[in-house]
PyMOL commands that place a pseudoatom at each C-alpha (Angstrom):
pseudoatom trace, name=CA, resn=MET, resi=1, chain=A, elem=C, hetatm=0, pos=[91.145, 10.806, 98.382]
pseudoatom trace, name=CA, resn=GLY, resi=2, chain=A, elem=C, hetatm=0, pos=[94.687, 9.807, 99.095]
pseudoatom trace, name=CA, resn=ASP, resi=3, chain=A, elem=C, hetatm=0, pos=[96.267, 7.914, 96.211]
pseudoatom trace, name=CA, resn=ALA, resi=4, chain=A, elem=C, hetatm=0, pos=[92.951, 7.852, 94.346]
pseudoatom trace, name=CA, resn=ALA, resi=5, chain=A, elem=C, hetatm=0, pos=[92.984, 11.661, 94.161]
pseudoatom trace, name=CA, resn=HIS, resi=6, chain=A, elem=C, hetatm=0, pos=[96.722, 12.198, 93.794]
pseudoatom trace, name=CA, resn=ALA, resi=7, chain=A, elem=C, hetatm=0, pos=[98.673, 9.036, 93.087]
pseudoatom trace, name=CA, resn=MET, resi=8, chain=A, elem=C, hetatm=0, pos=[102.096, 8.916, 94.691]
pseudoatom trace, name=CA, resn=ALA, resi=9, chain=A, elem=C, hetatm=0, pos=[105.154, 6.779, 94.462]
pseudoatom trace, name=CA, resn=PRO, resi=10, chain=A, elem=C, hetatm=0, pos=[105.284, 4.536, 97.554]
pseudoatom trace, name=CA, resn=PHE, resi=11, chain=A, elem=C, hetatm=0, pos=[108.641, 5.738, 98.852]
pseudoatom trace, name=CA, resn=GLN, resi=12, chain=A, elem=C, hetatm=0, pos=[107.307, 7.717, 101.807]
pseudoatom trace, name=CA, resn=GLY, resi=13, chain=A, elem=C, hetatm=0, pos=[104.241, 5.648, 102.604]
pseudoatom trace, name=CA, resn=SER, resi=14, chain=A, elem=C, hetatm=0, pos=[102.134, 8.785, 102.454]
pseudoatom trace, name=CA, resn=GLY, resi=15, chain=A, elem=C, hetatm=0, pos=[98.998, 7.623, 100.662]
pseudoatom trace, name=CA, resn=ALA, resi=16, chain=A, elem=C, hetatm=0, pos=[97.030, 6.606, 103.757]
pseudoatom trace, name=CA, resn=GLY, resi=17, chain=A, elem=C, hetatm=0, pos=[97.960, 9.746, 105.677]
pseudoatom trace, name=CA, resn=GLN, resi=18, chain=A, elem=C, hetatm=0, pos=[97.040, 11.906, 102.701]
pseudoatom trace, name=CA, resn=SER, resi=19, chain=A, elem=C, hetatm=0, pos=[93.689, 10.126, 102.522]
pseudoatom trace, name=CA, resn=ILE, resi=20, chain=A, elem=C, hetatm=0, pos=[92.921, 10.896, 106.177]
pseudoatom trace, name=CA, resn=GLU, resi=21, chain=A, elem=C, hetatm=0, pos=[93.877, 14.555, 105.770]
pseudoatom trace, name=CA, resn=ASP, resi=22, chain=A, elem=C, hetatm=0, pos=[91.889, 14.778, 102.512]
pseudoatom trace, name=CA, resn=ALA, resi=23, chain=A, elem=C, hetatm=0, pos=[88.807, 13.346, 104.222]
pseudoatom trace, name=CA, resn=TYR, resi=24, chain=A, elem=C, hetatm=0, pos=[89.124, 15.703, 107.181]
pseudoatom trace, name=CA, resn=LEU, resi=25, chain=A, elem=C, hetatm=0, pos=[89.461, 18.821, 105.043]
pseudoatom trace, name=CA, resn=LEU, resi=26, chain=A, elem=C, hetatm=0, pos=[86.734, 17.676, 102.654]
pseudoatom trace, name=CA, resn=ALA, resi=27, chain=A, elem=C, hetatm=0, pos=[84.382, 16.992, 105.580]
pseudoatom trace, name=CA, resn=THR, resi=28, chain=A, elem=C, hetatm=0, pos=[85.194, 20.452, 106.950]
pseudoatom trace, name=CA, resn=VAL, resi=29, chain=A, elem=C, hetatm=0, pos=[84.296, 22.271, 103.737]
pseudoatom trace, name=CA, resn=LEU, resi=30, chain=A, elem=C, hetatm=0, pos=[81.267, 20.146, 102.851]
pseudoatom trace, name=CA, resn=GLY, resi=31, chain=A, elem=C, hetatm=0, pos=[79.959, 20.113, 106.434]
pseudoatom trace, name=CA, resn=HIS, resi=32, chain=A, elem=C, hetatm=0, pos=[80.393, 23.833, 107.020]
pseudoatom trace, name=CA, resn=LYS, resi=33, chain=A, elem=C, hetatm=0, pos=[77.212, 25.717, 107.867]
pseudoatom trace, name=CA, resn=SER, resi=34, chain=A, elem=C, hetatm=0, pos=[77.581, 27.933, 104.786]
pseudoatom trace, name=CA, resn=THR, resi=35, chain=A, elem=C, hetatm=0, pos=[77.834, 25.022, 102.354]
pseudoatom trace, name=CA, resn=THR, resi=36, chain=A, elem=C, hetatm=0, pos=[74.605, 24.382, 100.494]
pseudoatom trace, name=CA, resn=LEU, resi=37, chain=A, elem=C, hetatm=0, pos=[73.818, 22.510, 97.302]
pseudoatom trace, name=CA, resn=GLU, resi=38, chain=A, elem=C, hetatm=0, pos=[74.430, 25.755, 95.428]
pseudoatom trace, name=CA, resn=THR, resi=39, chain=A, elem=C, hetatm=0, pos=[77.813, 26.396, 97.078]
pseudoatom trace, name=CA, resn=VAL, resi=40, chain=A, elem=C, hetatm=0, pos=[79.235, 22.870, 96.761]
pseudoatom trace, name=CA, resn=PRO, resi=41, chain=A, elem=C, hetatm=0, pos=[81.336, 23.939, 93.718]
pseudoatom trace, name=CA, resn=LYS, resi=42, chain=A, elem=C, hetatm=0, pos=[82.857, 26.728, 95.838]
pseudoatom trace, name=CA, resn=ALA, resi=43, chain=A, elem=C, hetatm=0, pos=[83.555, 24.317, 98.717]
pseudoatom trace, name=CA, resn=LEU, resi=44, chain=A, elem=C, hetatm=0, pos=[85.227, 21.847, 96.355]
pseudoatom trace, name=CA, resn=ALA, resi=45, chain=A, elem=C, hetatm=0, pos=[87.278, 24.624, 94.763]
pseudoatom trace, name=CA, resn=ILE, resi=46, chain=A, elem=C, hetatm=0, pos=[88.494, 25.664, 98.218]
pseudoatom trace, name=CA, resn=TYR, resi=47, chain=A, elem=C, hetatm=0, pos=[89.401, 22.063, 99.012]
pseudoatom trace, name=CA, resn=ASP, resi=48, chain=A, elem=C, hetatm=0, pos=[91.340, 21.778, 95.750]
pseudoatom trace, name=CA, resn=LYS, resi=49, chain=A, elem=C, hetatm=0, pos=[93.065, 25.139, 96.209]
pseudoatom trace, name=CA, resn=LEU, resi=50, chain=A, elem=C, hetatm=0, pos=[94.342, 24.110, 99.636]
pseudoatom trace, name=CA, resn=ARG, resi=51, chain=A, elem=C, hetatm=0, pos=[95.162, 20.427, 99.077]
pseudoatom trace, name=CA, resn=ARG, resi=52, chain=A, elem=C, hetatm=0, pos=[96.569, 20.246, 95.559]
pseudoatom trace, name=CA, resn=PRO, resi=53, chain=A, elem=C, hetatm=0, pos=[99.809, 22.208, 96.222]
pseudoatom trace, name=CA, resn=PHE, resi=54, chain=A, elem=C, hetatm=0, pos=[100.530, 20.249, 99.406]
pseudoatom trace, name=CA, resn=SER, resi=55, chain=A, elem=C, hetatm=0, pos=[99.745, 16.832, 97.951]
pseudoatom trace, name=CA, resn=SER, resi=56, chain=A, elem=C, hetatm=0, pos=[101.785, 17.648, 94.834]
pseudoatom trace, name=CA, resn=GLU, resi=57, chain=A, elem=C, hetatm=0, pos=[104.755, 18.473, 97.040]
pseudoatom trace, name=CA, resn=VAL, resi=58, chain=A, elem=C, hetatm=0, pos=[104.338, 15.231, 99.004]
pseudoatom trace, name=CA, resn=ALA, resi=59, chain=A, elem=C, hetatm=0, pos=[104.198, 13.285, 95.728]
pseudoatom trace, name=CA, resn=ARG, resi=60, chain=A, elem=C, hetatm=0, pos=[107.360, 15.030, 94.501]
pseudoatom trace, name=CA, resn=ARG, resi=61, chain=A, elem=C, hetatm=0, pos=[109.185, 14.273, 97.747]
pseudoatom trace, name=CA, resn=SER, resi=62, chain=A, elem=C, hetatm=0, pos=[108.051, 10.661, 97.668]
pseudoatom trace, name=CA, resn=MET, resi=63, chain=A, elem=C, hetatm=0, pos=[109.464, 10.224, 94.178]
pseudoatom trace, name=CA, resn=ARG, resi=64, chain=A, elem=C, hetatm=0, pos=[112.700, 11.871, 95.290]
pseudoatom trace, name=CA, resn=SER, resi=65, chain=A, elem=C, hetatm=0, pos=[112.956, 9.482, 98.253]
pseudoatom trace, name=CA, resn=GLY, resi=66, chain=A, elem=C, hetatm=0, pos=[112.834, 6.564, 95.850]
pseudoatom trace, name=CA, resn=GLN, resi=67, chain=A, elem=C, hetatm=0, pos=[115.476, 8.125, 93.647]
pseudoatom trace, name=CA, resn=LEU, resi=68, chain=A, elem=C, hetatm=0, pos=[117.740, 8.827, 96.610]
pseudoatom trace, name=CA, resn=CYS, resi=69, chain=A, elem=C, hetatm=0, pos=[117.406, 5.329, 98.020]
pseudoatom trace, name=CA, resn=ALA, resi=70, chain=A, elem=C, hetatm=0, pos=[118.114, 3.821, 94.589]
pseudoatom trace, name=CA, resn=PHE, resi=71, chain=A, elem=C, hetatm=0, pos=[121.197, 6.043, 94.185]
pseudoatom trace, name=CA, resn=GLN, resi=72, chain=A, elem=C, hetatm=0, pos=[119.648, 7.709, 91.144]
pseudoatom trace, name=CA, resn=GLU, resi=73, chain=A, elem=C, hetatm=0, pos=[120.580, 11.219, 92.228]
pseudoatom trace, name=CA, resn=ASP, resi=74, chain=A, elem=C, hetatm=0, pos=[124.043, 12.698, 92.210]
pseudoatom trace, name=CA, resn=VAL, resi=75, chain=A, elem=C, hetatm=0, pos=[124.390, 12.978, 95.984]
pseudoatom trace, name=CA, resn=PRO, resi=76, chain=A, elem=C, hetatm=0, pos=[127.702, 12.040, 97.574]
pseudoatom trace, name=CA, resn=LEU, resi=77, chain=A, elem=C, hetatm=0, pos=[127.335, 8.938, 99.730]
pseudoatom trace, name=CA, resn=HIS, resi=78, chain=A, elem=C, hetatm=0, pos=[128.519, 10.749, 102.876]
pseudoatom trace, name=CA, resn=GLU, resi=79, chain=A, elem=C, hetatm=0, pos=[125.667, 13.283, 102.407]
pseudoatom trace, name=CA, resn=LEU, resi=80, chain=A, elem=C, hetatm=0, pos=[122.946, 10.782, 101.522]
pseudoatom trace, name=CA, resn=GLY, resi=81, chain=A, elem=C, hetatm=0, pos=[121.591, 10.237, 105.047]
pseudoatom trace, name=CA, resn=ASP, resi=82, chain=A, elem=C, hetatm=0, pos=[121.201, 13.956, 105.710]
pseudoatom trace, name=CA, resn=THR, resi=83, chain=A, elem=C, hetatm=0, pos=[119.638, 14.485, 102.277]
pseudoatom trace, name=CA, resn=ILE, resi=84, chain=A, elem=C, hetatm=0, pos=[117.068, 11.743, 102.879]
pseudoatom trace, name=CA, resn=THR, resi=85, chain=A, elem=C, hetatm=0, pos=[116.282, 13.147, 106.333]
pseudoatom trace, name=CA, resn=LYS, resi=86, chain=A, elem=C, hetatm=0, pos=[115.832, 16.665, 104.916]
pseudoatom trace, name=CA, resn=ASN, resi=87, chain=A, elem=C, hetatm=0, pos=[113.485, 15.283, 102.257]
pseudoatom trace, name=CA, resn=TRP, resi=88, chain=A, elem=C, hetatm=0, pos=[111.285, 13.888, 105.060]
pseudoatom trace, name=CA, resn=GLU, resi=89, chain=A, elem=C, hetatm=0, pos=[111.130, 17.100, 107.122]
pseudoatom trace, name=CA, resn=TRP, resi=90, chain=A, elem=C, hetatm=0, pos=[107.687, 17.988, 105.752]
pseudoatom trace, name=CA, resn=ALA, resi=91, chain=A, elem=C, hetatm=0, pos=[106.260, 15.007, 107.652]
pseudoatom trace, name=CA, resn=TRP, resi=92, chain=A, elem=C, hetatm=0, pos=[107.443, 16.385, 110.971]
pseudoatom trace, name=CA, resn=LEU, resi=93, chain=A, elem=C, hetatm=0, pos=[106.922, 20.082, 110.324]
pseudoatom trace, name=CA, resn=THR, resi=94, chain=A, elem=C, hetatm=0, pos=[103.528, 20.353, 108.619]
pseudoatom trace, name=CA, resn=GLU, resi=95, chain=A, elem=C, hetatm=0, pos=[100.050, 20.351, 110.098]
pseudoatom trace, name=CA, resn=LEU, resi=96, chain=A, elem=C, hetatm=0, pos=[96.595, 20.447, 108.588]
pseudoatom trace, name=CA, resn=ASP, resi=97, chain=A, elem=C, hetatm=0, pos=[95.430, 23.141, 111.026]
pseudoatom trace, name=CA, resn=ASP, resi=98, chain=A, elem=C, hetatm=0, pos=[96.419, 26.085, 108.815]
pseudoatom trace, name=CA, resn=ALA, resi=99, chain=A, elem=C, hetatm=0, pos=[94.555, 24.622, 105.823]
pseudoatom trace, name=CA, resn=LEU, resi=100, chain=A, elem=C, hetatm=0, pos=[91.448, 24.045, 107.955]
pseudoatom trace, name=CA, resn=GLU, resi=101, chain=A, elem=C, hetatm=0, pos=[91.481, 27.641, 109.212]
pseudoatom trace, name=CA, resn=GLU, resi=102, chain=A, elem=C, hetatm=0, pos=[92.021, 28.968, 105.698]
pseudoatom trace, name=CA, resn=ALA, resi=103, chain=A, elem=C, hetatm=0, pos=[89.157, 26.822, 104.358]
pseudoatom trace, name=CA, resn=VAL, resi=104, chain=A, elem=C, hetatm=0, pos=[86.753, 28.214, 106.950]
pseudoatom trace, name=CA, resn=ARG, resi=105, chain=A, elem=C, hetatm=0, pos=[87.941, 31.765, 106.268]
pseudoatom trace, name=CA, resn=LEU, resi=106, chain=A, elem=C, hetatm=0, pos=[87.358, 31.306, 102.532]
pseudoatom trace, name=CA, resn=LEU, resi=107, chain=A, elem=C, hetatm=0, pos=[83.951, 29.710, 103.074]
pseudoatom trace, name=CA, resn=GLU, resi=108, chain=A, elem=C, hetatm=0, pos=[82.799, 32.484, 105.359]
pseudoatom trace, name=CA, resn=GLY, resi=109, chain=A, elem=C, hetatm=0, pos=[84.180, 35.418, 103.505]
pseudoatom trace, name=CA, resn=SER, resi=110, chain=A, elem=C, hetatm=0, pos=[85.948, 35.953, 100.299]
pseudoatom trace, name=CA, resn=SER, resi=111, chain=A, elem=C, hetatm=0, pos=[84.892, 34.657, 96.943]
pseudoatom trace, name=CA, resn=ILE, resi=112, chain=A, elem=C, hetatm=0, pos=[86.935, 32.092, 95.065]
pseudoatom trace, name=CA, resn=ASP, resi=113, chain=A, elem=C, hetatm=0, pos=[86.944, 31.419, 91.351]
pseudoatom trace, name=CA, resn=VAL, resi=114, chain=A, elem=C, hetatm=0, pos=[85.510, 27.937, 90.826]
pseudoatom trace, name=CA, resn=ASN, resi=115, chain=A, elem=C, hetatm=0, pos=[86.508, 27.737, 87.156]
for i in range(1, 115): cmd.bond("trace and resi %d" % i, "trace and resi %d" % (i + 1))
show_as sticks, trace
zoom trace
């Protein structure tokens, strides 16, 4: 969970927030009425399918924040503030709700490849 599951550079301070979201989604899939000992691999595959792309993007943006703040990217100084702000937009524009709804939909209906 959080940095233990997907280590991130510290430049957006996202590890703790990722951990809370990870725990919430994991509790949703493992605590769902259709999850049994036999379907735990399916529940974990759903969790991974929904969290990995998002957490990978957060990790990428965190690394980019560090590079921007250390002037390691070729961004003109007069554009730097806007570039940093745009790199943070995910934090203000994303919610876990869609992932939770998708997890329940996948648990209750369609099959997912767990391999």
